[in-house]
C-alpha positions as CSV (number, residue, x, y, z in Angstrom):
1,X,-5.4,-27.0,-5.0
2,X,-3.5,-26.2,-8.2
3,X,0.3,-27.4,-8.5
4,X,2.6,-26.8,-10.8
5,X,6.0,-29.0,-11.1
6,X,9.7,-26.9,-11.1
7,X,12.7,-28.9,-10.6
8,X,13.8,-28.1,-7.3
9,X,17.6,-27.0,-8.5
10,X,16.0,-24.5,-11.1
11,X,15.9,-20.8,-11.5
12,X,13.9,-19.1,-14.0
13,X,16.2,-16.1,-14.1
14,X,20.0,-17.5,-13.3
15,X,21.2,-13.6,-13.3
16,X,22.9,-13.2,-9.9
17,X,21.3,-9.7,-9.6
18,X,17.9,-10.8,-10.0
19,X,15.5,-10.4,-7.0
20,X,15.1,-14.1,-5.2
21,X,12.2,-15.3,-3.1
22,X,11.9,-17.2,0.3
23,X,8.2,-18.6,1.5
24,X,7.4,-18.8,4.9
25,X,5.4,-21.5,4.9
26,X,4.4,-22.5,8.6
27,X,2.7,-19.4,7.9
28,X,1.0,-19.5,4.7
29,X,-0.6,-23.0,5.7
30,X,-3.1,-22.3,7.9
31,X,-3.6,-18.5,6.5
32,X,-7.4,-17.4,6.2
33,X,-8.5,-13.7,5.5
34,X,-12.2,-14.4,6.6
35,X,-12.0,-11.7,9.1
36,X,-10.5,-8.8,7.3
37,X,-12.3,-5.8,6.2
38,X,-10.4,-2.5,7.0
39,X,-8.3,-2.0,3.6
40,X,-6.6,1.5,4.1
41,X,-3.3,1.0,5.2
42,X,-1.1,2.7,7.9
43,X,2.3,3.9,6.2
44,X,5.4,4.3,8.3
45,X,8.7,5.0,6.6
46,X,12.0,5.4,8.6
47,X,15.1,6.7,7.4
48,X,18.6,6.3,9.3
49,X,20.5,7.9,6.7
50,X,20.1,10.4,3.7
51,X,20.8,7.3,1.2
52,X,22.6,4.0,0.9
53,X,25.8,5.5,0.2
54,X,25.9,7.9,2.9
55,X,25.6,5.3,6.2
56,X,27.0,6.7,9.1
57,X,30.6,5.4,10.5
58,X,29.9,3.0,12.6
59,X,26.7,1.4,11.1
60,X,27.1,-1.7,9.2
61,X,28.1,-1.8,5.1
62,X,24.5,-3.6,4.7
63,X,22.8,-0.9,7.1
64,X,19.5,-2.3,7.9
65,X,19.9,-5.3,5.5
66,X,22.2,-6.7,7.8
67,X,19.5,-7.6,10.2
68,X,18.5,-11.1,9.6
69,X,14.5,-11.7,9.0
70,X,13.9,-13.6,12.8
71,X,14.7,-10.3,14.3
72,X,12.7,-8.2,11.8
73,X,9.6,-11.0,12.8
74,X,10.1,-10.0,16.5
75,X,9.2,-6.6,15.6
76,X,6.5,-7.6,13.4
77,X,4.9,-9.5,16.0
78,X,4.2,-6.3,18.1
79,X,2.6,-4.9,15.1
80,X,0.1,-8.3,14.8
81,X,1.1,-9.6,11.4
82,X,3.0,-11.9,10.1
83,X,6.1,-12.9,7.1
84,X,4.7,-14.8,4.5
85,X,7.7,-14.6,2.0
86,X,10.6,-12.3,1.3
87,X,11.9,-11.3,-2.2
88,X,15.2,-10.4,-1.7
89,X,17.7,-8.3,-4.0
90,X,21.3,-6.6,-3.7
91,X,19.9,-3.1,-2.9
92,X,16.3,-3.7,-1.1
93,X,14.6,-6.8,0.5
94,X,10.9,-6.8,0.0
95,X,8.9,-8.8,2.9
96,X,5.0,-9.7,2.1
97,X,3.1,-9.4,5.1
98,X,-0.2,-11.1,6.3
99,X,-1.0,-7.7,6.7
100,X,0.6,-5.9,3.9
101,X,3.8,-5.3,3.1
102,X,7.6,-4.0,4.7
103,X,10.7,-3.1,2.7
104,X,14.4,-3.0,3.9
105,X,17.1,-0.6,2.1
106,X,20.4,-0.3,3.6
107,X,19.3,3.3,5.4
108,X,15.7,3.0,5.6
109,X,12.7,1.0,6.1
110,X,9.3,1.2,5.2
111,X,6.1,-0.5,7.0
112,X,2.8,-0.8,5.6
113,X,-0.1,-2.8,7.4
114,X,-4.0,-3.1,7.1
115,X,-7.1,-4.4,8.8
116,X,-6.4,-3.2,13.0
117,X,-2.4,-3.9,13.0
118,X,-0.5,-1.3,15.9
119,X,1.8,-0.2,13.3
120,X,3.1,2.5,15.5
121,X,3.4,0.1,18.7
122,X,6.7,-1.4,16.7
123,X,8.2,2.4,16.2
124,X,10.5,1.4,19.4
125,X,11.4,-1.7,18.8
126,X,12.5,-0.8,15.1
127,X,14.7,1.9,16.6
128,X,16.1,-0.4,18.8
129,X,16.9,-3.1,16.2
130,X,18.3,0.0,14.0
131,X,20.9,0.5,16.8
132,X,21.2,-3.3,18.3
133,X,21.7,-5.2,14.8
134,X,22.5,-2.3,12.4
135,X,25.3,0.0,14.8
136,X,23.2,3.4,13.9
137,X,23.8,5.8,16.3
138,X,21.7,6.9,19.4
139,X,22.0,8.8,22.2
140,X,19.2,7.9,25.2
141,X,21.0,5.4,26.7
142,X,24.6,4.5,28.1
143,X,25.0,1.0,26.3
144,X,23.3,-0.6,23.1
145,X,22.4,-3.1,25.2
146,X,20.0,-1.3,27.1
147,X,16.1,-2.1,25.9
148,X,15.7,1.3,25.7
149,X,18.6,2.1,23.2
150,X,17.1,3.7,20.0
151,X,18.7,4.9,17.1
152,X,17.9,8.8,16.0
153,X,15.9,8.8,13.2
154,X,17.2,11.1,10.0
155,X,13.9,11.8,9.1
156,X,10.1,9.7,9.7
157,X,7.4,9.9,7.5
158,X,3.8,8.1,8.7
159,X,0.5,8.9,6.3
160,X,-2.6,6.9,6.0
161,X,-6.3,7.4,4.6
162,X,-9.3,8.0,6.5
163,X,-10.4,4.5,7.9
164,X,-13.7,2.9,6.9
165,X,-14.4,1.2,10.7
166,X,-12.3,3.5,12.9
167,X,-13.9,2.3,16.0
168,X,-12.4,-1.4,15.2
169,X,-8.8,0.3,15.5
170,X,-6.4,-0.6,18.8
171,X,-3.7,1.1,20.4
172,X,-2.5,4.8,19.2
173,X,-4.8,4.3,16.3
174,X,-8.3,5.1,17.2
175,X,-8.1,8.7,16.3
176,X,-5.5,10.7,14.3
177,X,-5.1,12.9,17.5
178,X,-3.9,10.0,19.3
179,X,-1.4,8.9,16.6
180,X,0.1,12.3,16.5
181,X,0.5,12.4,20.1
182,X,2.0,9.1,20.3
183,X,4.5,10.1,17.1
184,X,4.9,13.2,19.2
185,X,5.8,11.7,22.3
186,X,8.6,9.6,20.9
187,X,10.1,11.6,18.2
188,X,9.2,15.2,19.7
189,X,9.9,17.4,16.6
190,X,7.0,16.4,14.0
191,X,4.3,18.3,11.9
192,X,1.0,16.8,11.1
193,X,-1.5,17.5,8.0
194,X,-4.7,16.6,7.0
195,X,-5.2,16.8,3.2
196,X,-8.8,16.3,1.8
197,X,-12.3,17.1,2.8
198,X,-13.2,16.8,6.5
199,X,-16.7,15.3,5.4
200,X,-14.8,12.9,2.5
201,X,-12.1,11.0,1.6
202,X,-8.8,12.3,3.1
203,X,-5.5,11.7,3.9
204,X,-3.4,12.7,6.7
205,X,0.6,13.0,6.9
206,X,2.7,13.1,9.8
207,X,6.6,14.2,8.7
208,X,9.7,15.1,10.7
209,X,12.4,17.4,9.4
210,X,15.6,16.1,8.3
211,X,17.9,15.5,11.5
212,X,20.8,17.7,11.1
213,X,22.9,16.3,13.9
214,X,23.0,13.5,11.6
215,X,24.2,15.2,8.7
216,X,25.0,18.6,7.2
217,X,22.0,20.7,5.6
218,X,21.7,20.3,1.9
219,X,23.7,22.0,-0.1
220,X,22.0,25.2,-1.3
221,X,21.1,24.6,-5.1
222,X,23.0,27.7,-6.0
223,X,26.2,26.1,-4.9
224,X,25.6,22.6,-6.5
225,X,27.0,21.5,-9.7
226,X,23.8,20.9,-11.3
227,X,22.8,22.5,-14.6
228,X,19.0,23.2,-15.5
229,X,18.6,22.7,-19.0
230,X,15.7,24.7,-20.7
231,X,14.6,24.6,-24.5
232,X,12.3,26.8,-26.2
233,X,10.3,24.0,-27.2
234,X,9.5,22.8,-23.7
235,X,9.8,25.6,-21.2
236,X,8.1,23.9,-18.4
237,X,10.6,20.8,-18.3
238,X,13.8,21.3,-16.0
239,X,16.2,18.4,-16.6
240,X,19.2,18.1,-14.3
241,X,22.3,17.1,-15.1
242,X,24.7,16.4,-11.8
243,X,28.2,15.1,-11.2
244,X,27.4,12.8,-8.5
245,X,24.9,10.1,-8.0
246,X,20.9,11.0,-8.2
247,X,19.2,9.4,-5.0
248,X,15.7,10.1,-6.6
249,X,13.0,10.3,-4.1
250,X,9.3,10.2,-4.9
251,X,6.1,7.9,-4.0
252,X,3.4,7.8,-6.0
253,X,-0.1,6.1,-4.3
254,X,-3.3,5.0,-5.6
255,X,-6.0,4.3,-3.3
256,X,-9.3,3.3,-4.7
257,X,-12.6,2.8,-3.1
258,X,-16.0,1.4,-4.3
259,X,-14.2,-1.6,-6.9
260,X,-16.5,-2.7,-9.7
261,X,-18.4,-5.9,-8.0
262,X,-17.9,-7.8,-11.4
263,X,-14.4,-6.7,-11.6
264,X,-13.4,-7.2,-7.7
265,X,-14.6,-10.9,-8.4
266,X,-10.6,-11.9,-9.9
267,X,-9.8,-11.6,-6.6
268,X,-11.5,-14.3,-4.8
269,X,-10.2,-17.8,-4.6
270,X,-13.0,-19.7,-6.3
271,X,-12.6,-17.5,-9.1
272,X,-8.9,-17.4,-9.4
273,X,-8.9,-21.1,-9.0
274,X,-11.1,-21.8,-12.3
275,X,-8.9,-19.1,-14.2
276,X,-6.0,-21.2,-13.3
277,X,-7.3,-24.8,-14.3
278,X,-8.4,-23.2,-17.7
279,X,-5.0,-22.1,-18.2
280,X,-3.7,-25.6,-17.3
281,X,-5.6,-27.2,-19.2
282,X,-4.7,-24.8,-22.4
283,X,-1.3,-25.1,-22.1
284,X,-1.2,-29.1,-21.7
285,X,-3.5,-29.3,-24.9
286,X,-0.8,-26.8,-26.6
287,X,1.8,-29.0,-25.3
288,X,0.0,-32.2,-26.3
289,X,-0.4,-30.7,-30.2
290,X,2.9,-29.8,-30.6
291,X,4.6,-32.8,-29.0
292,X,2.0,-34.9,-31.6
293,X,3.3,-32.4,-34.8
294,X,6.8,-33.1,-34.1
295,X,6.5,-36.7,-32.9
296,X,7.5,-37.7,-36.7
297,X,11.0,-36.1,-36.2
298,X,13.5,-37.6,-34.3
299,X,15.1,-35.6,-31.8
300,X,17.9,-35.7,-30.0
301,X,17.3,-35.8,-25.9
302,X,18.7,-33.2,-23.8
303,X,18.2,-32.8,-20.0
304,X,18.0,-29.0,-19.7
305,X,17.8,-29.7,-15.5
306,X,20.9,-32.3,-15.5
307,X,23.3,-32.0,-12.7
308,X,25.8,-33.7,-15.3
309,X,26.0,-30.4,-17.4
310,X,28.7,-28.3,-18.0
311,X,27.1,-24.9,-17.3
312,X,27.3,-23.8,-13.8
313,X,24.3,-22.3,-13.8
314,X,23.1,-25.3,-11.6
315,X,26.0,-25.6,-9.4
316,X,24.6,-25.6,-5.7
317,X,27.4,-23.1,-5.1
318,X,26.3,-20.3,-7.8
319,X,22.4,-21.1,-7.8
320,X,21.7,-18.5,-4.9
321,X,18.1,-19.0,-5.5
322,X,15.1,-21.9,-5.7
323,X,12.0,-20.2,-7.3
324,X,9.2,-21.0,-4.8
325,X,6.7,-18.7,-6.3
326,X,4.7,-21.6,-7.1
327,X,5.3,-24.1,-4.5
328,X,2.0,-22.6,-2.4
329,X,-1.6,-22.2,-3.5
330,X,-1.6,-18.6,-2.6
331,X,1.3,-17.9,-4.2
332,X,0.5,-19.7,-7.1
333,X,-2.8,-18.4,-7.5
334,X,-0.9,-14.7,-6.7
335,X,0.9,-15.5,-9.6
336,X,-1.8,-16.1,-11.9
337,X,-3.9,-13.2,-11.1
338,X,-0.9,-11.0,-11.8
339,X,-0.8,-11.9,-15.3
340,X,-4.4,-12.3,-15.6
341,X,-5.4,-9.0,-14.2
342,X,-2.6,-6.8,-16.0
343,X,-0.3,-6.0,-12.9
344,X,2.2,-7.7,-14.0
345,X,2.3,-5.3,-17.3
346,X,2.5,-2.1,-15.1
347,X,6.4,-2.6,-15.0
348,X,7.1,-5.3,-17.7
349,X,10.2,-7.1,-17.8
350,X,10.5,-6.6,-21.5
351,X,11.0,-2.6,-20.6
352,X,12.3,-3.5,-17.2
353,X,14.8,-6.7,-17.2
354,X,15.0,-8.5,-13.6
355,X,12.1,-6.5,-12.0
356,X,10.2,-9.5,-10.0
357,X,6.8,-10.1,-8.6
358,X,6.0,-11.7,-4.9
359,X,1.9,-12.0,-4.9
360,X,-0.3,-13.7,-2.8
361,X,-3.8,-14.6,-2.8
362,X,-5.7,-15.1,0.0
363,X,-8.6,-17.4,1.4
364,X,-11.5,-16.9,0.7
365,X,-10.9,-13.7,-1.2
366,X,-8.0,-10.8,-0.8
367,X,-4.9,-9.7,-2.7
368,X,-1.1,-8.7,-2.0
369,X,1.9,-8.2,-4.3
370,X,4.7,-6.5,-3.8
371,X,7.5,-5.8,-6.6
372,X,11.3,-5.1,-7.2
373,X,12.3,-3.0,-10.2
374,X,16.3,-2.5,-10.3
375,X,16.9,1.2,-12.0
376,X,18.7,0.9,-15.6
377,X,22.4,1.1,-15.7
378,X,24.8,4.1,-15.3
379,X,27.0,5.1,-17.9
380,X,29.3,2.4,-16.5
381,X,27.3,-0.1,-17.2
382,X,26.5,-0.3,-13.0
383,X,22.7,-0.3,-11.3
384,X,22.5,0.7,-8.0
385,X,19.4,1.4,-7.2
386,X,16.4,-0.5,-7.2
387,X,12.6,0.5,-6.6
388,X,9.6,-1.3,-5.5
389,X,5.7,-1.3,-5.7
390,X,3.4,-2.5,-3.9
391,X,-0.2,-3.7,-4.1
392,X,-3.4,-5.1,-1.8
393,X,-6.9,-5.9,-2.3
394,X,-10.0,-6.1,0.0
395,X,-12.5,-6.9,-2.7
396,X,-15.7,-7.6,-0.5
397,X,-18.7,-5.3,-1.5
398,X,-19.7,-2.4,0.6
399,X,-16.1,-1.9,1.9
400,X,-13.9,-2.7,-1.2
401,X,-10.5,-1.3,-1.4
402,X,-7.4,-1.3,-3.5
403,X,-4.1,0.4,-2.6
404,X,-1.1,0.9,-5.4
405,X,2.3,2.4,-4.4
406,X,5.6,3.1,-5.7
407,X,8.9,4.4,-5.7
408,X,10.1,4.0,-9.2
409,X,10.6,7.5,-10.7
410,X,8.3,8.4,-13.3
411,X,9.5,8.3,-16.8
412,X,11.9,6.2,-16.0
413,X,12.3,4.1,-19.3
414,X,9.8,5.9,-20.7
415,X,6.5,4.7,-18.5
416,X,5.9,8.4,-17.4
417,X,3.9,9.0,-14.1
418,X,0.2,9.4,-15.7
419,X,0.5,6.3,-17.8
420,X,1.0,4.5,-14.3
421,X,-2.4,5.9,-12.9
422,X,-4.3,5.0,-15.9
423,X,-3.1,1.6,-16.1
424,X,-3.7,1.2,-12.4
425,X,-7.0,2.3,-12.2
426,X,-8.2,0.3,-15.2
427,X,-7.2,-2.9,-13.6
428,X,-9.2,-2.4,-10.2
429,X,-12.3,0.0,-11.6
430,X,-13.2,2.0,-8.4
431,X,-16.2,4.1,-8.3
432,X,-13.6,6.9,-6.7
433,X,-10.0,7.1,-6.1
434,X,-7.4,9.4,-5.0
435,X,-3.9,10.3,-6.2
436,X,-0.7,11.4,-4.0
437,X,2.5,12.0,-5.2
438,X,5.2,13.0,-2.8
439,X,8.1,14.1,-4.5
440,X,11.7,15.4,-3.3
441,X,13.3,19.0,-4.4
442,X,16.7,19.8,-5.6
443,X,19.4,17.7,-5.7
444,X,16.8,14.1,-5.5
445,X,14.1,15.0,-7.5
446,X,13.2,13.4,-10.6
447,X,15.7,14.0,-13.2
448,X,13.3,11.9,-15.9
449,X,10.5,14.4,-15.3
450,X,11.1,17.2,-12.7
451,X,14.1,18.7,-10.8
452,X,14.4,22.5,-10.5
453,X,12.6,24.1,-7.0
454,X,11.3,27.1,-9.4
455,X,9.7,24.6,-11.4
456,X,7.5,24.1,-8.7
457,X,4.2,23.1,-10.7
458,X,5.9,20.3,-12.6
459,X,5.2,17.6,-9.8
460,X,1.5,18.5,-10.5
461,X,1.5,18.5,-14.3
462,X,2.8,14.8,-14.2
463,X,-0.3,13.6,-12.9
464,X,-3.5,12.7,-15.1
465,X,-6.2,15.1,-15.4
466,X,-8.4,14.2,-16.6
467,X,-8.0,10.2,-16.2
468,X,-10.8,8.7,-18.8
469,X,-14.0,7.8,-17.5
470,X,-13.4,10.0,-14.4
471,X,-13.9,13.8,-13.2
472,X,-11.5,15.1,-10.5
473,X,-13.4,16.5,-7.4
474,X,-10.5,17.8,-5.5
475,X,-6.9,18.6,-6.2
476,X,-4.4,20.0,-3.4
477,X,-0.8,21.2,-3.5
478,X,1.2,21.1,-0.4
479,X,5.0,22.8,-0.8
480,X,7.3,21.3,2.3
481,X,10.8,22.5,3.0
482,X,12.0,19.8,1.0
483,X,9.6,18.0,-1.0
484,X,6.6,18.7,-2.9
485,X,3.0,16.8,-2.6
486,X,0.6,16.7,-4.9
487,X,-3.3,15.2,-3.9
488,X,-6.0,14.8,-6.2
489,X,-9.3,13.4,-5.3
490,X,-11.5,11.4,-8.6
491,X,-14.8,10.2,-9.2
492,X,-16.4,8.1,-12.2
493,X,-18.7,9.6,-14.3
494,X,-21.9,8.9,-13.3
495,X,-21.0,7.7,-10.2
496,X,-23.6,6.4,-8.2
497,X,-22.6,5.4,-4.7
498,X,-23.5,7.1,-1.2
499,X,-22.4,11.3,-1.3
500,X,-23.2,11.6,2.4
501,X,-21.2,9.8,5.3
502,X,-19.1,6.9,4.3
503,X,-19.8,3.9,6.8
504,X,-17.9,4.0,9.4
505,X,-17.4,7.8,9.9
506,X,-18.6,9.7,12.7
507,X,-21.7,12.1,12.5
508,X,-21.0,15.7,14.1
509,X,-23.6,17.6,15.4
510,X,-23.3,20.0,12.6
511,X,-23.8,17.8,10.3
512,X,-26.9,17.3,8.1
513,X,-27.7,13.7,6.9
514,X,-31.0,12.0,5.4
515,X,-32.2,8.9,7.2
516,X,-33.7,5.7,5.8
517,X,-35.3,3.1,8.4
518,X,-37.4,0.2,8.1
519,X,-41.2,0.7,9.0
520,X,-40.7,-2.0,11.6
521,X,-37.5,-0.6,12.9
522,X,-38.0,-0.2,16.9
523,X,-37.4,2.4,19.6
524,X,-33.8,3.7,19.7
525,X,-32.3,5.4,22.2
526,X,-28.6,6.6,21.9
527,X,-26.5,7.8,24.5
528,X,-24.0,10.1,24.6
529,X,-21.1,8.3,22.8
530,X,-19.9,8.4,19.1
531,X,-22.2,6.1,16.7
532,X,-21.0,3.9,13.7
533,X,-22.7,2.1,11.0
534,X,-21.7,-1.5,10.3
535,X,-23.4,-3.8,7.5
536,X,-22.8,-7.2,5.9
537,X,-24.3,-8.5,2.6
538,X,-26.4,-11.6,1.9
539,X,-26.8,-13.8,-0.7
540,X,-29.1,-11.6,-2.2
541,X,-27.2,-8.6,-2.2
542,X,-29.5,-7.0,0.8
543,X,-27.5,-5.0,3.6
544,X,-27.6,-5.9,7.1
545,X,-26.9,-2.7,8.9
546,X,-26.0,-2.7,12.6
547,X,-25.5,0.8,15.1
548,X,-22.6,0.2,16.7
549,X,-21.6,2.5,20.0
550,X,-17.9,3.6,20.9
551,X,-17.6,5.0,24.4
552,X,-14.4,4.9,26.1
553,X,-12.6,3.2,23.3
554,X,-15.4,-0.1,24.0
555,X,-17.5,-0.8,21.3
556,X,-20.5,-2.2,22.2
557,X,-23.5,-3.1,19.5
558,X,-26.6,-1.1,20.1
559,X,-30.4,-1.3,18.8
560,X,-31.3,-3.6,16.5
561,X,-30.5,-4.3,13.0
562,X,-32.4,-3.0,9.9
563,X,-32.7,-4.4,6.8
564,X,-32.3,-2.4,3.7
565,X,-32.9,-3.3,-0.2
566,X,-32.5,-0.9,-3.1
567,X,-36.1,-1.7,-4.2
568,X,-37.2,-0.9,-1.1
569,X,-39.4,2.4,-0.7
570,X,-39.1,3.8,2.4
571,X,-39.6,7.4,3.5
572,X,-36.3,9.4,4.1
573,X,-36.7,12.9,6.3
574,X,-34.1,15.7,6.4
575,X,-32.9,16.2,9.9
576,X,-31.0,18.4,11.7
577,X,-29.9,17.6,15.2
578,X,-30.6,20.3,17.5
579,X,-29.7,20.8,21.4
580,X,-32.7,18.5,22.2
581,X,-35.6,16.9,19.5
582,X,-37.7,14.0,18.9
583,X,-37.3,12.4,15.4
584,X,-40.5,10.5,14.0
585,X,-39.8,7.2,12.6
586,X,-42.4,5.5,11.4
587,X,-44.8,7.0,13.8
588,X,-42.2,5.9,16.7
589,X,-39.8,8.4,18.1
590,X,-36.4,8.1,19.3
591,X,-34.7,10.6,21.9
592,X,-31.4,11.8,20.6
593,X,-28.7,13.0,23.4
594,X,-27.2,16.6,22.8
595,X,-24.0,14.8,22.5
596,X,-25.2,12.2,20.4
597,X,-23.8,11.5,16.7
598,X,-26.4,9.6,15.5
599,X,-27.6,10.2,12.0
600,X,-26.4,8.2,9.5
601,X,-27.0,8.5,5.2
602,X,-28.0,5.3,3.8
603,X,-26.3,5.5,0.0
C-alpha cells in the first residue's frame, strides 16, 4: 500500500477555477479488474443544444450540470458501471467510471464504456433525466412526471471499434445491426456507417442530423461575419475571424492494439507499486539530505498549513476542494503512472494552466484517466470553454488495448494534432492503431488550424502522416453535411502480429485461412453456428485456445482446447470452405456444416 500524507485542509491549487476531485471510496475499496478483457469502448454523445450558451428557455441555467451525482448513478446502474471519482470544473464534470468515463457539459453528455457494459440501455433513462432534472423540452408524454417523458435530443453520435470478443456482449451490443436497430427505434432518423476494412480493424459510426425543431439551421457561410484569411505563404491555411464566441467542435480518437508487452508492464499493479516505492525512497533521501545541509542555519518556523494564517486560502468557506487524488491506492498509483509514462505531459500545466488529471490503476492491472483542460482566456481575460481528454488501457498480452480521446482543439496553445498523436503513440507503443478526427465545419470549425468548408482537405493534412516508426495502411475521408471525418490506420514497421482474422472475429464461408492445430487434436464437429476463438496465456507464454460456439445469442464452449507455442512446427494447411468437405488434420477428419463459421488463422 502506498500512502501519501496531505493535510486535510490543503489544496494544491487555490484557484477557484481549478477543477477539483471527489472520490467514491465505497466503490474503489473493492474494485477488481481480473475479469476485464474487452478493451474497445462504446462511445455515446448526446447533445441537447448546439452549445452551452444556447440552452432552451425552460432548461436549467446549468443544463445537465444541474443533475446530481446520485441521479446519474441511477442511469449508470442500467449501463453496469460505477462512479470511482468526479473531477468537477465550471463547465464540465468528468466522471471516472469502473468501465471508462462520462463527461457532463451543460448542453451535452459523453458516455464511454468498455467491457460488456450495456451502454445503449441507459439512453432512455438519460433522456428522461434531461427532461425531469434539467428542464430540457420533451414531446412524448403529457407530463414530466411520466416515466416515459424523454427530452428531445438536438443530435446524437454513437461509435465504436470492432469488438475483440463480440460473443461476450449483452443486450443490443451483440452486433452492429442490433445497435443500429435499437437507435433507429428510439431516435428514428439516424445514419449508420462502417469505416475501414470489413476483414480487418474498422470503426462504426451512427449519427443523427441536427434537430431543426430545437434550433434554426446554421446561417449559410456567405451570410456570416466570418472572414477567410489567406496569404501567399500558406495558401492551404484557413483562419477564421468571427465577431462572436467560437464553439469549436472536434474530437480526436486514437485506438491502439497489440501494445508492446514490456512497455505495457507499467500498467500492472506490481510494477507501479515498485515505481512508487522507488520514487518515495528517492524523495525521502533528497529531503533528508536537504535537511542535513541546512541544519546549521537557524530558520524561522512557519506553519504553512496553520488555520491561524491571515490568508483566506484555508478558510473553510473559500476552500471548495480537498485534493483527494492520493488518498486511495488506485488513485495514488494512477497519479504515479500518469507522471511516469508521460501522460501528464500531453497537456502539461506549464502550457495549459489549471489542467488537471484524475487517474486510477486497477487491480491486478488496467489504467484509466480523465483530464480537464480549460481553454485559454479570450481578449477580456475570460475562459468560458473547458475541454477534456480520456485514456483507458487494457495491458494484458493477447488482447492488449489502449485508447486516447480528446476534444482539445489541435493547435491550441501551440500543440498541433500531429504532435499529440506522436506523443500518445510513443507512450503506448502499439503494433497497430487507428486515428479518427471528427471535425465540425463552418462557424464551429477549429480556428487554430482549419476553418473554411472549401478548404476541405485541411483536416486530413493536420494528422500525422507518416507517424515515425509506422506505415499507413488505410486512409478514408467522409464528408458529412456539417462534419469532416478522417480515418487512418497504421501498422508498426516490421509488425509480426496476426495478419488474418483477429481473435474474436467471425469467419465467413467466402474467406480463406490457414489452420494450425496440435498433432494431438481430437475430432471436431461444428454445428450451424458462429465460432469464435478464445485463449488465455500461461506463465511460459503458451496460448491455450478454446473454440466457442454462439447460437441464438447463447455462448457454449465447443470441443477441446489446443495448446500453441511460437516454437511448435505444426503443419499449416490452406482450406477453402465449400458446401461440404472433409478437412484432414493429422490424419483425423472434421465434418463442417455448409453454414458453419469454422477455420481460424493462428497468428
